[in-house]
VMD Tcl script that builds the backbone (N, CA, C; Angstrom):
set m [mol new atoms 294]
animate dup $m
set s [atomselect $m all]
$s set {name element resname resid chain x y z} {
  {N N MET 1 A 40.905 -5.797 9.268}
  {CA C MET 1 A 39.477 -5.824 9.180}
  {C C MET 1 A 38.994 -6.092 7.754}
  {N N VAL 2 A 39.683 -5.503 6.747}
  {CA C VAL 2 A 39.310 -5.772 5.354}
  {C C VAL 2 A 39.370 -7.309 5.045}
  {N N ASN 3 A 40.520 -7.920 5.433}
  {CA C ASN 3 A 40.705 -9.379 5.213}
  {C C ASN 3 A 39.562 -10.152 5.844}
  {N N LEU 4 A 39.207 -9.746 7.053}
  {CA C LEU 4 A 38.123 -10.497 7.796}
  {C C LEU 4 A 36.805 -10.397 7.015}
  {N N LEU 5 A 36.514 -9.171 6.549}
  {CA C LEU 5 A 35.283 -9.005 5.808}
  {C C LEU 5 A 35.205 -9.760 4.524}
  {N N VAL 6 A 36.429 -9.740 3.804}
  {CA C VAL 6 A 36.539 -10.475 2.540}
  {C C VAL 6 A 36.357 -11.990 2.771}
  {N N SER 7 A 37.067 -12.502 3.765}
  {CA C SER 7 A 37.053 -13.954 4.007}
  {C C SER 7 A 35.698 -14.516 4.562}
  {N N THR 8 A 34.974 -13.621 5.170}
  {CA C THR 8 A 33.675 -14.088 5.730}
  {C C THR 8 A 32.438 -13.661 4.897}
  {N N SER 9 A 32.659 -12.969 3.816}
  {CA C SER 9 A 31.584 -12.488 2.980}
  {C C SER 9 A 31.095 -13.473 1.927}
  {N N SER 10 A 29.869 -13.322 1.489}
  {CA C SER 10 A 29.378 -14.197 0.447}
  {C C SER 10 A 29.918 -13.715 -0.900}
  {N N ALA 11 A 29.691 -14.545 -1.926}
  {CA C ALA 11 A 30.266 -14.206 -3.276}
  {C C ALA 11 A 29.665 -12.897 -3.827}
  {N N ASP 12 A 28.486 -12.538 -3.441}
  {CA C ASP 12 A 27.891 -11.295 -4.013}
  {C C ASP 12 A 28.191 -10.081 -3.232}
  {N N THR 13 A 29.142 -10.178 -2.219}
  {CA C THR 13 A 29.457 -9.058 -1.402}
  {C C THR 13 A 30.808 -8.433 -1.842}
  {N N ARG 14 A 30.846 -7.118 -2.006}
  {CA C ARG 14 A 32.066 -6.395 -2.361}
  {C C ARG 14 A 32.559 -5.683 -1.164}
  {N N VAL 15 A 33.866 -5.684 -1.021}
  {CA C VAL 15 A 34.521 -4.928 0.058}
  {C C VAL 15 A 35.608 -4.053 -0.619}
  {N N ILE 16 A 35.398 -2.753 -0.462}
  {CA C ILE 16 A 36.373 -1.824 -1.087}
  {C C ILE 16 A 36.900 -0.890 0.116}
  {N N TYR 17 A 38.080 -0.365 -0.085}
  {CA C TYR 17 A 38.684 0.349 1.057}
  {C C TYR 17 A 39.607 1.445 0.522}
  {N N HIS 18 A 40.000 2.343 1.386}
  {CA C HIS 18 A 40.978 3.377 1.177}
  {C C HIS 18 A 41.713 3.643 2.454}
  {N N TYR 19 A 43.018 3.607 2.486}
  {CA C TYR 19 A 43.760 3.915 3.645}
  {C C TYR 19 A 44.369 5.298 3.459}
  {N N PHE 20 A 44.195 6.175 4.361}
  {CA C PHE 20 A 44.840 7.477 4.407}
  {C C PHE 20 A 46.103 7.295 5.196}
  {N N ASP 21 A 47.221 7.839 4.656}
  {CA C ASP 21 A 48.479 7.752 5.338}
  {C C ASP 21 A 49.186 9.082 5.233}
  {N N PHE 22 A 49.566 9.572 6.392}
  {CA C PHE 22 A 50.253 10.871 6.417}
  {C C PHE 22 A 51.495 10.940 5.578}
  {N N ARG 23 A 52.098 9.763 5.336}
  {CA C ARG 23 A 53.350 9.728 4.580}
  {C C ARG 23 A 53.137 9.691 3.016}
  {N N ALA 24 A 51.879 9.497 2.660}
  {CA C ALA 24 A 51.504 9.433 1.269}
  {C C ALA 24 A 51.525 10.796 0.615}
  {N N GLU 25 A 51.651 10.818 -0.680}
  {CA C GLU 25 A 51.581 12.136 -1.358}
  {C C GLU 25 A 50.205 12.798 -1.045}
  {N N ILE 26 A 50.282 14.065 -0.959}
  {CA C ILE 26 A 49.087 14.856 -0.561}
  {C C ILE 26 A 47.944 14.666 -1.497}
  {N N HIS 27 A 48.178 14.521 -2.779}
  {CA C HIS 27 A 47.073 14.393 -3.727}
  {C C HIS 27 A 46.286 13.132 -3.528}
  {N N SER 28 A 46.906 12.145 -2.924}
  {CA C SER 28 A 46.112 10.825 -2.632}
  {C C SER 28 A 45.034 11.035 -1.638}
  {N N HIS 29 A 45.058 12.161 -0.920}
  {CA C HIS 29 A 44.013 12.394 0.058}
  {C C HIS 29 A 42.868 13.268 -0.462}
  {N N GLN 30 A 43.050 13.763 -1.642}
  {CA C GLN 30 A 42.027 14.543 -2.290}
  {C C GLN 30 A 40.732 13.723 -2.513}
  {N N GLY 31 A 39.647 14.347 -2.352}
  {CA C GLY 31 A 38.399 13.559 -2.502}
  {C C GLY 31 A 38.228 12.845 -3.899}
  {N N VAL 32 A 38.595 13.486 -4.940}
  {CA C VAL 32 A 38.464 12.906 -6.207}
  {C C VAL 32 A 39.367 11.671 -6.387}
  {N N MET 33 A 40.527 11.697 -5.751}
  {CA C MET 33 A 41.520 10.559 -5.874}
  {C C MET 33 A 40.946 9.402 -5.032}
  {N N VAL 34 A 40.376 9.648 -3.885}
  {CA C VAL 34 A 39.686 8.653 -3.105}
  {C C VAL 34 A 38.565 8.004 -3.849}
  {N N VAL 35 A 37.692 8.754 -4.441}
  {CA C VAL 35 A 36.555 8.243 -5.174}
  {C C VAL 35 A 37.046 7.418 -6.383}
  {N N ARG 36 A 38.065 7.876 -7.056}
  {CA C ARG 36 A 38.598 7.091 -8.199}
  {C C ARG 36 A 39.234 5.774 -7.718}
  {N N HIS 37 A 39.867 5.760 -6.618}
  {CA C HIS 37 A 40.444 4.551 -6.082}
  {C C HIS 37 A 39.371 3.561 -5.730}
  {N N LEU 38 A 38.304 4.012 -5.029}
  {CA C LEU 38 A 37.159 3.186 -4.687}
  {C C LEU 38 A 36.414 2.709 -5.873}
  {N N LEU 39 A 36.255 3.537 -6.880}
  {CA C LEU 39 A 35.558 3.200 -8.113}
  {C C LEU 39 A 36.368 2.058 -8.851}
  {N N ARG 40 A 37.649 2.199 -8.905}
  {CA C ARG 40 A 38.496 1.181 -9.612}
  {C C ARG 40 A 38.330 -0.182 -8.906}
  {N N GLN 41 A 38.302 -0.172 -7.591}
  {CA C GLN 41 A 38.129 -1.426 -6.847}
  {C C GLN 41 A 36.721 -2.015 -7.047}
  {N N LEU 42 A 35.775 -1.159 -7.153}
  {CA C LEU 42 A 34.355 -1.588 -7.363}
  {C C LEU 42 A 34.250 -2.299 -8.691}
  {N N LEU 43 A 34.948 -1.761 -9.713}
  {CA C LEU 43 A 34.805 -2.234 -11.075}
  {C C LEU 43 A 35.770 -3.381 -11.476}
  {N N GLU 44 A 36.869 -3.530 -10.814}
  {CA C GLU 44 A 37.909 -4.394 -11.244}
  {C C GLU 44 A 37.511 -5.871 -11.373}
  {N N HIS 45 A 36.498 -6.280 -10.636}
  {CA C HIS 45 A 36.097 -7.700 -10.691}
  {C C HIS 45 A 34.830 -7.963 -11.467}
  {N N GLN 46 A 34.370 -6.933 -12.181}
  {CA C GLN 46 A 33.212 -7.142 -12.980}
  {C C GLN 46 A 33.603 -7.677 -14.369}
  {N N ASP 47 A 32.743 -8.488 -14.886}
  {CA C ASP 47 A 32.958 -9.104 -16.198}
  {C C ASP 47 A 32.849 -8.057 -17.255}
  {N N GLN 48 A 31.991 -7.097 -17.063}
  {CA C GLN 48 A 31.732 -6.058 -18.067}
  {C C GLN 48 A 31.511 -4.676 -17.384}
  {N N LEU 49 A 32.144 -3.678 -17.938}
  {CA C LEU 49 A 32.017 -2.364 -17.383}
  {C C LEU 49 A 30.608 -1.832 -17.661}
  {N N PRO 50 A 30.012 -1.085 -16.690}
  {CA C PRO 50 A 28.708 -0.522 -16.882}
  {C C PRO 50 A 28.809 0.522 -18.000}
  {N N GLN 51 A 27.712 0.733 -18.748}
  {CA C GLN 51 A 27.614 1.596 -19.863}
  {C C GLN 51 A 28.013 3.046 -19.476}
  {N N GLU 52 A 27.650 3.466 -18.271}
  {CA C GLU 52 A 27.969 4.791 -17.737}
  {C C GLU 52 A 29.464 4.998 -17.752}
  {N N VAL 53 A 30.193 4.002 -17.386}
  {CA C VAL 53 A 31.647 4.116 -17.283}
  {C C VAL 53 A 32.264 4.165 -18.699}
  {N N LEU 54 A 31.773 3.311 -19.618}
  {CA C LEU 54 A 32.291 3.321 -20.928}
  {C C LEU 54 A 31.963 4.674 -21.671}
  {N N THR 55 A 30.821 5.154 -21.429}
  {CA C THR 55 A 30.464 6.530 -22.039}
  {C C THR 55 A 31.394 7.608 -21.464}
  {N N LEU 56 A 31.582 7.556 -20.135}
  {CA C LEU 56 A 32.407 8.558 -19.540}
  {C C LEU 56 A 33.896 8.441 -20.044}
  {N N TYR 57 A 34.359 7.223 -20.232}
  {CA C TYR 57 A 35.676 7.067 -20.844}
  {C C TYR 57 A 35.807 7.640 -22.207}
  {N N ASP 58 A 34.808 7.293 -23.031}
  {CA C ASP 58 A 34.817 7.803 -24.404}
  {C C ASP 58 A 34.815 9.318 -24.460}
  {N N LYS 59 A 33.969 9.962 -23.671}
  {CA C LYS 59 A 33.861 11.377 -23.511}
  {C C LYS 59 A 35.194 12.033 -23.183}
  {N N SER 60 A 35.815 11.507 -22.148}
  {CA C SER 60 A 37.044 12.098 -21.565}
  {C C SER 60 A 38.229 11.844 -22.576}
  {N N LYS 61 A 38.168 10.798 -23.280}
  {CA C LYS 61 A 39.236 10.449 -24.281}
  {C C LYS 61 A 39.139 11.439 -25.436}
  {N N LYS 62 A 37.903 11.713 -25.834}
  {CA C LYS 62 A 37.700 12.618 -27.039}
  {C C LYS 62 A 38.019 14.065 -26.679}
  {N N SER 63 A 37.583 14.485 -25.519}
  {CA C SER 63 A 37.716 15.850 -25.188}
  {C C SER 63 A 39.077 16.227 -24.510}
  {N N ARG 64 A 39.688 15.182 -23.996}
  {CA C ARG 64 A 41.026 15.308 -23.390}
  {C C ARG 64 A 41.029 16.341 -22.215}
  {N N ILE 65 A 39.881 16.408 -21.541}
  {CA C ILE 65 A 39.814 17.279 -20.342}
  {C C ILE 65 A 39.675 16.402 -19.110}
  {N N GLU 66 A 40.188 16.905 -18.029}
  {CA C GLU 66 A 40.077 16.230 -16.778}
  {C C GLU 66 A 38.593 16.228 -16.293}
  {N N LEU 67 A 38.065 15.150 -15.870}
  {CA C LEU 67 A 36.730 15.003 -15.359}
  {C C LEU 67 A 36.654 15.690 -13.979}
  {N N THR 68 A 35.507 16.278 -13.714}
  {CA C THR 68 A 35.308 16.937 -12.378}
  {C C THR 68 A 35.065 15.948 -11.297}
  {N N GLU 69 A 35.254 16.411 -10.066}
  {CA C GLU 69 A 34.983 15.557 -8.878}
  {C C GLU 69 A 33.534 15.184 -8.879}
  {N N LYS 70 A 32.622 16.019 -9.288}
  {CA C LYS 70 A 31.192 15.709 -9.333}
  {C C LYS 70 A 30.911 14.567 -10.308}
  {N N VAL 71 A 31.514 14.560 -11.465}
  {CA C VAL 71 A 31.282 13.484 -12.419}
  {C C VAL 71 A 31.830 12.175 -11.832}
  {N N TRP 72 A 33.006 12.171 -11.266}
  {CA C TRP 72 A 33.543 10.937 -10.676}
  {C C TRP 72 A 32.693 10.474 -9.558}
  {N N THR 73 A 32.201 11.308 -8.701}
  {CA C THR 73 A 31.295 10.977 -7.576}
  {C C THR 73 A 30.014 10.374 -8.071}
  {N N ASN 74 A 29.361 11.049 -9.037}
  {CA C ASN 74 A 28.140 10.522 -9.540}
  {C C ASN 74 A 28.311 9.176 -10.177}
  {N N THR 75 A 29.368 8.978 -10.892}
  {CA C THR 75 A 29.638 7.711 -11.540}
  {C C THR 75 A 29.853 6.620 -10.437}
  {N N PHE 76 A 30.609 6.976 -9.405}
  {CA C PHE 76 A 30.812 6.057 -8.304}
  {C C PHE 76 A 29.479 5.610 -7.665}
  {N N PHE 77 A 28.617 6.648 -7.320}
  {CA C PHE 77 A 27.339 6.279 -6.732}
  {C C PHE 77 A 26.471 5.477 -7.619}
  {N N THR 78 A 26.485 5.726 -8.894}
  {CA C THR 78 A 25.677 4.947 -9.846}
  {C C THR 78 A 26.156 3.477 -9.825}
  {N N CYS 79 A 27.490 3.311 -9.831}
  {CA C CYS 79 A 28.024 1.898 -9.907}
  {C C CYS 79 A 27.798 1.284 -8.527}
  {N N MET 80 A 27.926 2.071 -7.434}
  {CA C MET 80 A 27.712 1.499 -6.119}
  {C C MET 80 A 26.273 0.939 -5.970}
  {N N LEU 81 A 25.369 1.688 -6.439}
  {CA C LEU 81 A 23.945 1.220 -6.326}
  {C C LEU 81 A 23.644 -0.069 -7.041}
  {N N SER 82 A 24.465 -0.421 -8.011}
  {CA C SER 82 A 24.257 -1.652 -8.729}
  {C C SER 82 A 24.809 -2.919 -7.963}
  {N N SER 83 A 25.554 -2.616 -6.879}
  {CA C SER 83 A 26.088 -3.781 -6.038}
  {C C SER 83 A 25.048 -4.210 -5.118}
  {N N SER 84 A 24.898 -5.510 -5.005}
  {CA C SER 84 A 23.862 -6.029 -4.101}
  {C C SER 84 A 24.283 -5.881 -2.620}
  {N N LYS 85 A 25.497 -6.025 -2.320}
  {CA C LYS 85 A 25.972 -5.836 -0.961}
  {C C LYS 85 A 27.394 -5.257 -1.041}
  {N N LEU 86 A 27.581 -4.093 -0.301}
  {CA C LEU 86 A 28.872 -3.436 -0.464}
  {C C LEU 86 A 29.333 -2.855 0.945}
  {N N TYR 87 A 30.590 -3.131 1.260}
  {CA C TYR 87 A 31.196 -2.554 2.400}
  {C C TYR 87 A 32.270 -1.544 1.969}
  {N N ILE 88 A 32.269 -0.397 2.486}
  {CA C ILE 88 A 33.286 0.613 2.108}
  {C C ILE 88 A 34.044 0.950 3.449}
  {N N MET 89 A 35.327 0.711 3.456}
  {CA C MET 89 A 36.112 1.013 4.597}
  {C C MET 89 A 37.062 2.109 4.372}
  {N N LEU 90 A 37.049 3.060 5.242}
  {CA C LEU 90 A 37.932 4.232 5.184}
  {C C LEU 90 A 38.757 4.261 6.535}
  {N N ASP 91 A 40.090 4.163 6.320}
  {CA C ASP 91 A 40.973 4.008 7.576}
  {C C ASP 91 A 41.916 5.182 7.542}
  {N N GLY 92 A 42.139 5.752 8.687}
  {CA C GLY 92 A 43.175 6.812 8.833}
  {C C GLY 92 A 42.686 8.159 8.516}
  {N N LEU 93 A 41.344 8.414 8.690}
  {CA C LEU 93 A 40.863 9.738 8.386}
  {C C LEU 93 A 41.493 10.824 9.225}
  {N N ASP 94 A 41.925 10.426 10.424}
  {CA C ASP 94 A 42.646 11.423 11.249}
  {C C ASP 94 A 43.985 11.850 10.714}
  {N N GLU 95 A 44.526 11.131 9.659}
  {CA C GLU 95 A 45.812 11.471 9.097}
  {C C GLU 95 A 45.655 12.412 7.898}
  {N N CYS 96 A 44.451 12.822 7.593}
  {CA C CYS 96 A 44.209 13.718 6.446}
  {C C CYS 96 A 44.460 15.181 6.886}
  {N N PRO 97 A 45.059 15.947 6.078}
  {CA C PRO 97 A 45.345 17.364 6.405}
  {C C PRO 97 A 44.040 18.209 6.458}
  {N N ASP 98 A 43.054 17.861 5.687}
  {CA C ASP 98 A 41.743 18.597 5.640}
  {C C ASP 98 A 40.704 17.825 6.323}
}
mol reanalyze $m
mol bondsrecalc $m
mol representation Tube
mol addrep $m
């Protein structure tokens, strides 16, 4: 399905996805890991990272503390809203322990 969306979408359309797999390490099913994975995909084809992401990176690098799930989620939603057309696919939700 992801390949179909990518191949039939216009240039301004982004398709990001996350597959849940019962064989994967349990931490990959955690909400913050899913959000980070989706955010990485959302940003990887941009010519320039948004200022919010650069600021977040600088803060985390200086303080050396792990960012909270709320910070990651807010950053993801901010970046998501800047996309003109976005499809998010989540597959295998039934394979999550929670």
